[in-house]
C-alpha positions in Angstrom: 7.7 63.5 -71.2 4.9 63.9 -68.7 3.6 61.0 -66.4 0.2 60.6 -68.3 2.2 60.6 -72.0 4.6 58.3 -70.7 1.3 55.9 -69.6 -0.3 56.7 -73.1 3.3 55.5 -75.0 3.3 52.3 -73.1 0.0 51.4 -73.7 -0.1 52.3 -77.3 3.0 50.4 -77.8 1.1 47.6 -76.0 -2.2 47.8 -77.8 -0.3 48.2 -81.3 1.7 44.4 -80.4 -1.7 43.2 -79.5 -3.0 44.1 -82.8 0.4 42.3 -84.2 -0.3 39.4 -82.8 2.8 39.9 -80.3 0.6 38.4 -77.0 3.0 38.3 -74.9 5.3 41.2 -75.2 1.9 43.2 -75.3 1.4 41.7 -72.0 4.7 43.1 -70.4 4.0 46.6 -71.6 0.5 46.3 -70.0 2.0 45.4 -66.8 4.6 47.9 -67.0 2.1 50.5 -67.7 0.4 49.3 -64.1 4.0 49.5 -62.4 4.2 53.0 -63.3 0.6 53.4 -62.2 1.5 52.3 -58.7 4.1 54.3 -58.7 2.2 57.5 -59.2 -0.9 57.8 -56.9 -1.2 61.4 -58.1 -2.2 61.2 -61.4 -4.9 62.2 -62.4 -7.9 59.8 -63.4 -5.2 56.9 -61.7 -8.5 54.5 -61.2 -9.8 55.2 -64.5 -6.6 54.2 -66.1 -5.7 51.4 -64.1 -9.1 50.0 -64.6 -8.3 50.6 -68.5 -4.7 48.8 -68.3 -6.2 45.8 -66.2 -9.0 45.6 -69.1 -6.3 45.5 -71.7 -5.0 42.6 -70.0 -7.6 40.4 -69.7 -8.0 40.5 -73.3 -4.8 39.6 -74.5 -4.7 36.6 -71.8 -7.6 35.6 -73.9 -6.0 35.8 -77.0 -2.8 33.9 -75.4 -5.4 31.4 -74.2 -7.3 31.4 -78.0 -3.7 30.9 -79.6 -2.5 28.0 -77.2 -6.0 26.4 -77.4 -6.2 26.3 -80.6 -3.2 23.6 -81.7 -6.1 20.6 -81.9 -8.1 22.3 -83.9 -8.1 20.0 -87.2 -7.6 21.5 -90.8 -10.6 23.3 -92.5 -11.4 23.0 -96.1 -10.5 26.2 -98.3 -14.2 28.0 -98.5 -14.6 27.9 -94.5 -10.3 29.5 -94.2 -11.7 32.0 -96.4 -14.9 33.0 -94.9 -12.9 33.5 -91.4 -9.9 35.4 -92.9 -12.7 37.9 -94.7 -14.9 38.0 -91.4 -12.3 39.3 -89.4 -10.8 41.5 -91.7 -12.6 44.6 -90.1 -10.0 47.4 -91.6 -10.5 49.5 -94.7 -7.0 49.7 -95.2 -6.3 46.8 -97.6 -2.8 45.6 -96.1 -3.8 46.2 -92.4 -7.1 44.1 -93.5 -4.9 41.4 -95.0 -2.9 41.0 -91.4 -6.2 40.9 -89.5 -7.4 38.0 -91.9 -4.2 35.8 -91.3 -3.9 36.5 -87.6 -7.7 35.4 -87.2 -6.5 31.9 -89.1 -3.8 31.4 -86.8 -6.3 32.1 -83.7 -8.4 29.6 -85.8 -6.1 27.3 -85.5 -5.4 27.2 -89.1 -1.6 27.5 -88.8 -0.9 26.0 -92.4 -3.1 28.6 -94.4 -1.9 31.2 -91.5 1.9 30.5 -92.2 1.1 31.1 -96.3 -0.8 34.3 -95.9 2.1 35.6 -93.2 4.9 34.8 -95.8 2.9 36.9 -98.6 2.6 39.5 -96.0 6.3 39.7 -95.1 7.4 39.6 -98.7 5.2 42.5 -99.2 7.1 44.3 -96.4 3.9 44.4 -94.2 4.3 44.1 -90.9 7.5 42.4 -91.0 8.8 41.9 -87.5 5.0 40.5 -86.6 4.8 38.5 -89.8 8.1 37.1 -89.4 7.3 36.0 -85.5 4.0 34.5 -86.6 5.5 32.6 -88.9 8.1 31.1 -86.7 5.1 30.5 -84.6 3.0 28.3 -86.8 6.1 26.5 -88.0 6.6 25.4 -84.7 2.8 24.6 -83.9 3.1 22.4 -86.6 6.2 20.9 -86.0 8.0 22.0 -88.5 11.3 22.6 -86.8 14.1 22.7 -89.3 11.7 24.5 -91.5 11.8 27.0 -89.2 15.2 27.0 -89.0 15.7 27.5 -92.6 13.4 30.1 -92.7 15.8 32.4 -90.2 18.8 31.5 -92.2 16.9 32.3 -95.6 16.0 36.2 -94.1 19.6 36.6 -92.9 21.3 39.0 -94.9 18.2 39.8 -97.0 16.2 42.7 -97.1 13.4 41.3 -95.2 13.8 42.1 -91.8 16.1 44.5 -90.0 19.4 43.5 -88.2 17.7 44.3 -85.0 14.5 42.4 -86.1 16.8 39.7 -86.8 18.3 39.4 -83.9 14.8 39.8 -82.3 13.8 36.5 -84.0 16.6 34.5 -83.6 16.5 35.0 -79.9 12.5 33.8 -80.1 13.6 30.7 -82.3 15.9 29.8 -80.2 14.3 30.3 -76.7 10.9 28.2 -78.3 13.1 25.6 -79.8 15.0 24.9 -76.2 11.0 24.6 -74.6 10.8 22.2 -77.2 14.3 20.2 -76.0 15.7 21.0 -79.3 19.1 22.7 -78.9 20.5 24.6 -81.5 22.4 27.4 -82.4 22.0 30.0 -84.5 24.6 32.5 -86.3 24.3 36.2 -85.8 22.5 38.0 -88.1 24.8 39.5 -91.0 24.3 42.8 -92.2 21.8 43.2 -94.1 21.4 45.4 -97.8 19.5 48.5 -97.0 15.8 48.3 -96.0 15.5 52.2 -96.9 12.6 51.3 -99.1 10.4 49.6 -96.4 11.3 51.6 -93.6 10.0 54.8 -95.8 6.7 52.6 -96.0 6.1 52.1 -92.6 6.6 55.5 -91.7 3.0 57.0 -90.4 2.1 60.2 -89.8 0.7 60.4 -86.0 -3.0 59.9 -85.4 -5.1 62.9 -85.0 -5.3 64.0 -81.3 -9.3 63.4 -80.9 -11.4 65.4 -78.3 -14.6 64.2 -78.9 -16.5 61.7 -80.9 -20.1 61.9 -82.5 -22.2 58.6 -83.2 -24.8 59.0 -85.8 -27.3 56.1 -85.4 -29.2 54.6 -88.0 -31.3 52.3 -86.5 -33.0 51.1 -83.1 -34.6 53.6 -80.8 -32.2 56.4 -81.4 -32.7 56.4 -85.0 -32.0 59.4 -86.5 -30.2 61.1 -83.9 -26.5 62.0 -82.8 -24.7 61.5 -79.8 -21.6 63.3 -78.8 -19.2 61.9 -76.4 -16.0 63.4 -74.9 -12.8 61.3 -75.2 -11.2 60.7 -72.2 -8.0 58.7 -73.5 -6.6 57.9 -77.0 -4.0 55.5 -77.1 -3.7 55.7 -80.9 -6.2 54.8 -83.0 -8.4 53.4 -80.1 -10.6 56.0 -78.2 -12.1 55.6 -74.8 -15.0 57.4 -73.8 -17.3 57.2 -70.8 -21.1 56.9 -70.7 -22.8 57.7 -67.5 -24.9 55.1 -65.9 -28.0 57.1 -66.0 -27.7 57.1 -70.1 -29.4 53.6 -69.9 -30.6 53.2 -73.5 -27.1 54.4 -74.7 -25.8 52.1 -72.8 -27.7 49.4 -74.1 -27.4 50.4 -77.7 -23.5 50.8 -77.4 -22.3 46.7 -77.8 -19.3 45.3 -79.0 -19.9 44.6 -82.8 -18.5 43.8 -85.8 -20.4 46.4 -87.3 -18.9 49.8 -87.9 -20.7 52.7 -86.6 -20.8 56.1 -88.7 -18.9 58.7 -87.0 -17.4 62.4 -86.6 -14.1 63.1 -85.0 -13.0 66.3 -83.7 -9.7 67.3 -83.1 -8.5 70.9 -82.1 -7.5 71.3 -85.6 -10.0 69.8 -87.9 -12.9 67.8 -88.0 -13.6 64.6 -89.8 -16.1 61.6 -90.5 -15.5 58.2 -90.7 -16.0 54.4 -89.4 -15.7 53.2 -85.6 -16.0 49.5 -84.4 -16.5 49.4 -80.5 -14.2 46.6 -79.4 -15.0 46.5 -75.4 -17.2 47.6 -73.1 -16.4 47.5 -69.3 -18.1 48.6 -66.0 -16.2 50.9 -64.0 -15.7 49.5 -60.6 -13.9 52.1 -58.7 -13.3 55.6 -58.6 -15.5 58.9 -59.1 -16.9 57.1 -62.3 -18.1 54.0 -60.1 -21.1 52.4 -62.0 -20.3 54.4 -65.7 -18.8 52.3 -68.2 -15.8 52.7 -70.6 -16.2 51.6 -74.0 -13.2 51.2 -76.3 -13.6 52.5 -80.0 -10.9 52.0 -82.6 -11.2 53.8 -85.9 -9.7 54.0 -89.5 -8.4 57.4 -90.4 -9.6 59.0 -93.8 -7.6 58.0 -96.5 
C-alpha cells in the first residue's frame, strides 16, 4: 500500500467511526493519520492533506462536546423528537437514514428515545457495533447502570454481535463504569452462534473512485449552469474538492447546507448522476493553494 493510500485508509476509517457516532475512536484515527503525515515530509499535497485532517479533528471535537453537553437537556415531547430524527436523516438509504436519526436524537440529549431507536437498529443488524455502543452510552447517561450490564449479558452468546465486537463492548462498559466509581467484572464473551447472515449483509461493494464531479445549479446567480470540479481526495463516499479563490461567485454559493445538490460523478469506468451534500468548507491557510477553499462533499451511490 502506498503512503497516499495508507493515509486514505486511516481517514476513511475515522470518517466511518464518526458517522457511526464513535467519536473518540474517530479522533484516534485522525491523530494517527497526522502522526503518519509528520513522518513523511515528501508526500505530495502534504499541506493540503494535513489541513483536511486537522479540520476533521476540529469537527469530531465538536461532536464530542455536543454529546457531553447534551446530558442536562430535558426530554422533549414525541412530536419534537420525531422532527429531530427526521430532520437529520439525510441519506437516501433507509437503513443509514434511520441510524442518522437515532444519532441526532442522542446528540440533542434525547437519550431515552435514542436508546429505543438504537435497540431497533441492533435487532435489525444495522451498524451493530456502533448501535450497541450507543445503547450502552445512552444507558449510562440515563443512570441505568444495571440495565447497561444486563444488556451486555443479554447480548453475550447471541448472534447480534461477533465475539470481537462483544469484547470491545465489554471493555468499553467496564471502563465507563470504573470512571463512575463502579467496579464490575463482566464475563468473557461466549462463543456466539454463527452470524453469517448479518456479516454478509454488511459486505458492500467498494466506493467508486471519482475523478471529477459536476454540480448543476437550479437557482441563484448560477442558475442553469453546470460547474465541473476535479476531485483532490476521496475517502469512501466523501469527496474533497478545491475551489480557487478567484471563483468568488462560486465560493459564495457553495455553502454547507442540508439541501442536496444535483451532481454528476465521473470515474475511470463510468459516469452516474446523483445527489451530494456539502458537509464542510475550509479556507486553506498554508501551501501552494493558500487562499483557496477546500470543500467536503458526501454523496449517496445510486441504488
